[in-house]
C-alpha positions in Angstrom: -4.4 54.2 -88.4 -2.0 55.9 -91.0 -4.1 54.7 -93.9 -7.3 56.1 -92.4 -5.5 59.5 -91.6 -4.4 59.7 -95.4 -7.6 59.0 -96.7 -9.2 61.7 -94.6 -6.5 64.2 -95.6 -7.0 63.6 -99.3 -10.8 64.0 -98.8 -10.1 67.4 -97.2 -7.5 68.4 -99.7 -4.6 68.5 -97.1 -1.0 68.2 -98.2 0.3 64.5 -98.0 3.8 65.4 -97.3 3.0 67.5 -94.5 0.8 64.8 -92.9 3.5 62.2 -93.4 6.1 64.4 -91.5 3.7 65.1 -88.7 3.0 61.3 -88.1 6.6 60.4 -88.4 7.6 63.1 -85.8 4.8 62.0 -83.5 5.9 58.4 -83.7 9.5 59.4 -82.8 8.4 61.4 -79.8 6.3 58.3 -78.7 9.2 56.0 -78.9 11.5 58.4 -77.0 9.0 58.7 -74.2 8.8 54.8 -73.9 12.6 54.6 -73.7 12.8 57.4 -71.1 10.2 55.4 -69.0 11.8 52.1 -69.4 15.2 53.6 -68.4 13.9 55.3 -65.3 12.4 52.1 -64.0 15.7 50.5 -63.9 17.4 53.1 -61.7 18.0 53.0 -58.0 19.2 55.6 -55.5 23.1 55.7 -55.0 25.5 57.9 -53.1 27.0 59.7 -56.0 28.2 57.3 -58.7 24.6 56.1 -59.8 25.7 52.6 -58.9 23.5 50.9 -56.2 25.2 48.4 -53.8 23.2 46.1 -51.7 24.9 44.8 -48.6 23.8 41.7 -46.7 23.8 43.6 -43.4 21.3 46.1 -44.8 18.7 43.2 -44.9 17.0 42.5 -41.5 18.1 39.2 -39.9 14.5 37.8 -40.0 14.7 38.3 -43.9 18.0 36.2 -44.1 18.0 32.5 -44.5 18.2 30.8 -41.3 21.9 29.5 -41.6 23.3 33.0 -42.5 21.4 34.7 -39.7 23.0 32.4 -37.2 26.6 32.9 -38.4 27.2 36.2 -36.9 25.7 35.1 -33.6 28.1 32.1 -33.5 31.1 34.3 -34.2 30.3 36.7 -31.4 29.9 33.6 -29.0 33.3 32.3 -29.9 35.0 35.7 -29.3 33.3 36.2 -26.0 34.2 32.7 -24.5 37.5 30.9 -23.8 37.7 27.5 -25.0 37.6 25.0 -22.0 40.3 22.9 -23.5 42.9 25.6 -23.2 42.4 26.0 -19.3 42.8 22.4 -18.6 46.5 22.2 -18.8 47.0 25.3 -16.7 44.7 23.9 -14.0 46.4 20.5 -14.2 49.9 22.3 -13.6 48.5 24.2 -10.5 47.1 21.0 -9.1 50.4 19.2 -9.5 52.2 22.0 -7.8 49.9 22.0 -4.9 50.2 18.3 -4.6 54.0 18.7 -4.6 54.0 21.6 -2.0 51.9 19.5 0.3 54.0 16.4 -0.1 57.2 18.6 0.7 55.6 20.0 3.8 54.7 16.6 5.0 58.2 15.2 4.4 59.6 18.3 6.2 57.3 17.8 9.1 58.2 14.2 9.4 61.9 15.0 9.5 61.2 17.8 12.0 59.5 15.4 14.4 62.0 12.7 14.0 64.8 15.2 14.9 62.9 16.3 18.1 62.3 12.7 19.0 66.2 12.2 18.8 66.9 15.2 21.1 64.3 13.9 23.6 65.8 10.3 23.5 69.5 11.7 24.0 68.3 13.6 27.1 66.4 10.7 28.4 69.2 8.0 27.7 72.5 9.8 27.4 71.7 13.0 29.4 73.2 15.3 26.8 71.8 18.4 24.9 72.0 18.7 21.2 75.1 20.8 21.5 76.8 18.1 23.3 76.8 19.7 26.8 75.6 17.6 29.8 71.9 17.7 30.8 71.9 17.4 34.7 68.7 15.3 34.8 68.2 13.3 38.0 67.0 9.9 36.9 65.3 9.0 40.2 63.1 12.2 40.1 62.8 13.1 36.5 58.9 13.4 36.6 59.0 17.2 36.7 60.7 17.5 33.4 58.5 18.2 30.4 58.4 19.1 26.8 56.1 20.5 24.1 56.0 20.7 20.3 54.3 24.0 19.5 54.6 27.0 17.2 55.5 29.4 20.0 57.0 32.1 17.8 54.1 32.3 15.4 56.3 31.7 12.3 54.1 28.7 11.0 56.6 26.0 12.2 56.5 24.1 15.3 59.3 24.4 17.8 60.3 21.9 20.5 60.1 23.5 24.0 62.1 21.7 26.7 61.8 22.3 30.4 64.2 20.7 32.8 63.4 21.2 36.5 64.3 17.8 38.0 67.9 19.0 38.4 70.0 21.1 40.7 69.3 24.9 40.5 72.3 25.5 38.3 71.2 22.6 35.9 67.6 23.8 35.5 67.0 25.1 32.1 64.2 25.9 29.5 65.1 25.9 26.0 63.2 26.5 22.6 64.8 24.7 19.6 63.9 25.0 15.9 64.5 22.5 13.1 67.1 23.5 10.5 65.8 21.6 7.5 69.2 22.2 5.3 71.5 20.9 8.1 68.9 18.3 9.5 69.7 19.5 13.0 68.2 21.7 15.7 69.4 25.2 17.0 68.5 27.2 19.9 66.0 30.1 19.6 66.0 30.8 23.4 67.6 29.4 26.6 66.8 30.6 30.1 65.5 29.7 33.5 62.4 27.4 33.7 59.1 29.0 34.3 59.2 31.6 31.5 55.9 33.3 30.5 55.3 33.5 26.7 53.2 36.1 25.1 51.0 36.3 21.7 53.2 39.3 20.6 56.5 37.5 20.7 57.7 38.3 24.2 59.2 36.0 26.7 59.2 37.2 30.4 62.0 35.0 32.1 62.3 35.1 36.0 65.7 35.1 37.2 67.0 32.0 39.2 67.6 34.2 42.4 66.3 37.3 43.8 69.5 39.0 45.0 68.2 42.6 44.6 66.6 44.9 47.2 62.9 44.0 46.8 62.4 40.5 48.2 59.4 41.4 50.5 56.5 41.8 48.1 55.3 39.9 45.1 57.9 41.4 42.7 60.6 39.1 41.2 63.5 40.3 39.0 63.2 39.2 35.3 64.5 39.5 31.8 62.5 40.5 29.0 63.1 38.8 25.6 61.7 39.8 22.3 61.4 37.5 19.1 63.5 38.7 16.2 61.9 37.5 13.0 65.0 38.2 10.8 67.2 35.8 12.9 64.4 33.6 14.0 65.5 33.8 17.6 64.9 35.8 20.9 66.9 38.8 22.1 67.2 40.0 25.7 66.2 43.7 25.6 65.7 44.4 29.3 66.7 43.2 32.7 64.5 44.5 35.4 64.8 44.8 39.2 63.5 46.9 42.1 64.3 48.5 45.4 61.9 48.4 48.4 62.2 51.0 51.0 60.9 48.6 53.6 63.8 46.3 53.0 66.8 48.7 53.1 66.9 52.4 53.6 70.3 52.5 51.8 71.6 50.5 49.0 74.8 48.3 49.2 77.0 51.3 48.5 75.4 53.4 51.2 73.1 55.6 48.9 69.8 56.5 50.5 66.4 55.5 49.1 65.4 57.9 46.3 62.6 59.6 47.8 62.4 62.2 45.0 62.0 59.4 42.5 59.1 57.8 44.6 56.8 60.7 44.2 53.9 58.6 44.8 55.3 57.2 48.1 54.6 53.6 46.9 57.7 52.5 48.9 59.2 50.9 45.7 61.3 52.1 42.7 62.3 50.1 39.6 65.5 49.7 37.5 65.2 49.2 33.8 68.5 47.8 32.7 68.9 47.6 28.9 70.0 44.2 27.6 71.1 41.3 29.6 73.7 43.2 31.7 72.8 43.6 35.2 74.0 46.8 36.8 71.7 48.6 39.3 74.4 51.1 40.4 74.6 52.6 37.0 70.9 52.8 36.3 68.5 55.5 37.3 65.4 54.2 39.1 61.8 55.1 37.9 58.6 55.4 40.0 55.8 52.7 40.0 53.5 54.6 37.7 56.3 55.1 35.2 57.3 51.4 35.5 53.7 50.4 34.8 53.5 52.6 31.7 56.7 51.1 30.5 55.3 47.7 30.8 52.3 48.6 28.7 54.6 50.1 26.1 56.7 47.0 25.8 53.5 44.9 25.2 53.4 43.1 28.5 49.6 43.6 28.5 49.4 41.0 25.7 47.8 37.7 26.0 49.9 34.8 27.4 50.3 31.6 25.6 49.3 28.3 27.4 52.0 25.9 26.3 50.8 22.3 25.9 53.5 20.7 28.0 53.6 16.9 28.5 55.8 14.9 30.8 59.3 14.0 29.4 59.0 10.3 29.3 60.2 7.6 26.7 56.4 6.9 25.9 55.7 10.5 25.0 58.8 10.9 23.1 58.1 7.8 21.1 54.6 9.1 20.3 56.1 11.8 18.1 
């Protein structure tokens, strides 16, 4: 191409040096453009330092090889879950503890029933209570005596309830015994006259052995009210109750007239609410029938009574424990 241009220039009388310069200049420009184009094709966009960094997370998962696409998913699954092998030792410990607890409860229950059986056997054969005092059991007519093994105080442990009635009045007794695991013995929670009424809310209504008050004509009978004390696991006498019927006596034993002003309802009876186990009507202010009935509700005597599963006190029943 250059030879052709030179021949054409000579034919037209053009300056050879000028033509040579122009051709060289054009060739250099052409080479420069080629280099610029080649350099531009190798560039990529960057954030400022003209260096392009291609990260693996910029590539869609579907374009990654199958193994690399699966690795992040497996890592997430391992982080979200808890290895089963780490839970097994803890579960085994809890199971062992539960088995130990059940075994201890069975052992304690066995010791409890054995001790209750000993108490019943001593009463039947030796006629003595656990504290060593004499049990006035009439061997010829002991069929009225009875016992029960029952959780009467609702503390989760069974008590021994003993009711002795085949005896002289002074020897009649009803006792609630509880088992002392540490001392391997029994102790009294309650002791009173037979025929007590037990309530679901922890009350015991114990009728007195005699009605020596001033209300023997109707259906009232003097009684003591006991309440269960969880802190001492025993029953405490909180009230002793008696009454005065006007039809029985116009005056009390000290000559004081029947309190008409108290009996505003003209029911013919007033009641004496004596705190604790001390019996003293003369120093207690009587209350009307409506006030007395409200007091009973406040104490919880409207609660449901407990049916004690008594059975006859015999050697066979004692041995069955």
